[in-house]
C-alpha positions, 0 to 999 in steps of 0.5 A: 499499499502507498501511504500519502507522500510515499513513492508510486510505482515506476511510469506513473506520476504521483502527486498529493492532493487534499489527503489523496494520492492521484497517480496518472497512468500512461494512455494507449498512445503514452499520453497521461490519462486522467489521474486515478484517485486513491485513498490515504492508504492507497486503496481505490476511493469509493465512487459512492459520492452521493452526498456530494452530488446531493450537496451540490445540486442543492447548491444549484437550487439555492442559486436557482431560487435567486435567479428565479426570484429576480426573473419572476419579480423583474418580469412582473415589474417590466410587464407593468411598465410595458402594458400597465397590467397591475395584475403582472405587477402584483403577481410578480412581486409577491412571487419574487418576494415568496421566492426570497423568503423561501431562499432565506428560510433554505427552503427548496420545497417552498420554492418548488411550490412557487415555481409548481403554481406558476407553471400551472398559471402560465400553462393556463395563460398560454392555452387561452392566449396561444402566445408563446411570449410571455406565457409559453416561455415563462411556463417552460422556465417555471417548469424547468426550475420546478424540476430542479427544485424537486430533484435537489429535494428528492436525490 
């Protein structure tokens, strides 16, 4: 077994990174392939990193909540200035505030509920108006964010 900092067999380059020994092996054409990660004692590192993947997905979801809040809130304000629609202003600002509250409370599920409601609202508006912009586009965006939030909660 190779311990951290010890030499690795001939023909392999090694370096220590964050408590792991990383060795690169020559590829088919003599070029170095992707490094093989080994544990502190040289054992092969387990590839089951479900906790890390879940943490990464929930981090993307947290950023997504902020992006979605700005998109929805800004869209409501923009629609008000363009068409003088008070309903767009109110629904956009209220939805944006609800998303910011969900963000501040680390509630990805709460953001998912808001996204699901907005997906239904925009789907109904699209069926009524048959306009891709704004109802169809915002419906698709809401559906994508809803899928992100649900995936972050379930995985």
